[in-house]
C-alpha positions in Angstrom: 116.4 74.5 98.2 117.6 78.3 97.1 120.1 78.4 94.4 122.9 81.0 94.3 124.2 83.1 91.7 127.3 80.8 91.2 125.0 77.6 91.0 122.9 79.3 88.6 125.6 80.5 86.3 127.0 76.7 86.3 123.4 75.5 85.1 123.6 78.1 82.3 127.0 76.9 81.3 125.7 73.4 80.7 123.3 74.5 78.3 123.6 74.9 74.7 122.8 78.3 73.1 119.5 77.0 71.9 118.6 75.7 75.1 119.4 78.9 76.7 117.4 80.8 74.0 114.3 78.5 74.6 114.8 78.9 78.5 114.4 82.7 78.0 111.3 82.3 75.6 109.8 80.3 78.2 110.4 82.9 80.8 109.3 85.7 78.5 105.7 83.8 77.6 105.2 82.8 81.3 106.3 86.0 83.0 104.8 89.4 82.1 107.6 91.2 83.9 110.3 89.5 81.9 108.4 90.3 78.6 108.1 94.1 79.7 111.8 94.0 80.8 112.8 92.9 77.3 110.2 95.3 75.8 111.9 98.1 77.5 115.5 96.9 77.0 114.8 96.3 73.3 112.7 99.4 72.4 115.9 102.1 72.5 114.2 104.1 75.1 110.9 104.4 73.4 109.2 102.5 76.1 106.0 104.8 77.1 103.7 101.8 76.4 105.0 100.2 79.4 105.4 103.2 81.5 101.7 104.1 80.6 100.7 101.0 82.0 102.1 101.7 85.4 100.9 105.3 85.4 97.5 103.7 84.7 97.6 101.5 87.8 98.7 104.7 89.8 95.7 106.8 88.7 93.2 104.2 89.1 94.0 104.1 92.9 93.2 107.6 92.8 90.9 108.4 90.0 89.5 105.3 88.3 87.3 105.2 85.2 84.4 104.2 87.5 83.5 104.7 91.0 85.6 106.4 93.7 89.6 106.0 94.1 90.3 103.2 96.4 93.4 104.7 97.7 95.5 101.6 97.9 98.8 103.3 98.3 100.6 100.2 98.5 99.4 99.0 95.2 100.6 102.4 93.7 103.9 102.3 95.3 104.3 98.7 93.9 103.9 99.9 90.5 106.8 102.4 90.9 109.0 99.6 92.5 108.0 97.3 89.8 108.6 99.8 87.2 112.1 100.6 88.5 112.8 96.7 88.3 112.5 96.7 84.5 113.2 100.4 83.3 116.8 101.9 83.1 115.3 105.1 82.0 116.0 107.5 85.0 113.7 110.3 83.3 110.5 107.9 83.4 111.5 106.4 86.8 111.4 109.7 88.2 108.3 110.8 86.2 106.2 107.9 87.8 107.4 108.8 91.2 106.4 112.7 90.8 103.2 111.4 89.0 102.3 109.5 92.2 102.5 112.7 94.2 100.8 114.9 91.9 97.7 112.4 91.9 97.9 112.4 95.7 97.9 116.4 95.6 95.1 116.3 92.9 93.0 113.8 95.1 93.2 115.9 98.3 92.3 119.0 96.5 89.3 117.2 94.9 88.0 115.6 97.7 89.5 117.2 100.8 91.5 116.4 103.8 92.3 112.9 103.8 94.2 111.1 106.6 97.9 111.0 108.2 99.0 108.0 106.5 97.9 109.4 103.2 99.9 112.6 103.7 102.7 110.9 105.1 103.0 108.5 102.0 102.9 111.4 99.7 105.7 113.1 101.7 107.9 110.1 101.6 107.5 109.6 98.1 108.2 113.6 97.1 111.4 113.1 99.2 112.3 110.0 97.5 111.4 111.6 94.1 113.8 114.5 94.7 116.7 112.4 96.5 116.4 110.1 92.9 116.0 113.3 90.5 119.0 114.8 92.0 121.1 111.6 92.2 120.4 111.3 88.3 120.8 114.8 87.7 117.5 115.5 86.2 116.8 118.4 88.5 116.2 121.0 85.7 113.6 118.7 84.1 111.3 118.3 87.0 112.0 121.7 88.8 108.5 123.2 87.5 106.5 120.0 88.3 107.8 119.9 91.7 107.1 123.5 92.2 103.8 122.9 91.2 103.3 120.2 93.7 104.5 122.7 96.4 101.8 125.5 95.1 98.9 122.9 94.8 99.3 121.8 98.4 98.8 125.3 99.6 96.1 125.2 102.2 95.9 121.4 102.7 96.0 120.6 106.4 97.9 118.6 108.5 101.0 120.4 108.0 101.2 118.9 104.5 102.0 121.8 102.6 104.9 122.9 105.1 106.4 119.5 104.8 106.3 119.5 100.9 107.7 123.0 100.9 110.2 122.2 103.0 111.3 119.2 101.4 111.3 121.1 97.9 113.5 123.8 99.3 115.9 121.4 100.7 116.7 120.5 97.1 115.8 123.3 94.9 116.7 127.1 95.7 119.0 125.6 98.7 
């Protein structure tokens, strides 16, 4: 049986303050995402350690410490989705999205053309990042990095550069 928010609220209202504290402590000890959520929430915006963990997950899919990148893009994108759930720092969320695309561009520049699925994923994330950046009014902070992505895609096949450039110019210099 799935409980709804109203039933959950009733449950919490029946508990004493001490019981609620114990419930939260139990959640924090059992679930890393809850621990990270409170680490971010209580760190007054100084959650670089948590963000770095998610950057490492992304980087590891492209450039692991040992061996070749596995390019499990779903794992890298899940890192971004998971970080969005625990962080309220819009700049760091945007940073992670842009970082994903930067890693992808660096990968293809290092190892040559990949496949259409790879490029589509980079293109979609770049667009998602720009939508998010402009919605959160962070465009000035990310203009240079986004422009570097465009510049670094020059000469990459499958129309990748054209798509990235078109997306960039839809937002910047429009």
